[in-house]
C-alpha positions, 0 to 999 in steps of 0.5 A, a space after each residue: 500500500 505504501 508503494 502505491 501511495 508513494 507512486 501516486 504522490 511522485 506522479 502528481 506535480 504542482 504547477 508554479 504560480 504564473 509570473 507576470 511583469 508585475 510579479 508572481 500571481 498568487 490569488 485566484 483572481 490574479 491567476 484568472 486575470 493573468 489567464 484572461 490577458 494571456 488568452 486576449 494576446 493569443 487570440 486576436 480578431 482575424 482581418 485577412 479577407 481570405 480567412 474571413 471568407 473561409 470562416 463565413 463558409 464554415 459558419 454557413 455549412 455548420 448552421 445548415 447542418 445543425 438546422 437540418 433534422 436528423 435523418 430518420 429511417 423510412 421503414 417499410 410495412 407488410 402492405 408495402 412489401 406485398 405491393 412490391 411483390 405484386 409488381 414483380 414480373 413473372 419469369 424475370 428471376 430464377 426459381 419457381 414462377 410467381 412463388 413470391 406472389 403466393 407467400 402467406 401474410 405471415 411470411 410477408 410480415 417477416 420479410 418487412 421485419 427483415 427489411 426494417 432490421 437491414 435499414 436500422 442496422 445498416 447491415 446489408 447481407 451479401 447474396 
């Protein structure tokens, strides 16, 4: 236990107080003021027109992105699947002619569930 405690204490370092032209800052308010002054000198307003144009473009793209509602998945239902099956042309796919057109309603419902799971998980099984 003592070894762990010694390791914890040795890895912890204390930062020295900030030094300004006026001397060492010790109080929290002096430290906050020193940080504020440092940030103010580091981050100045941009005046270069090419940079401003880039900032405007990024701002426009971000506003558009955040104003657009999140894409919602349009799920299917058994009626839509049944309608798609009815629209299939006979003799255009391998297998017994028109087999899909004779599926029971329960099978059509299961197909709709499978299609919805594919849409929600973005996992598209290979043939």
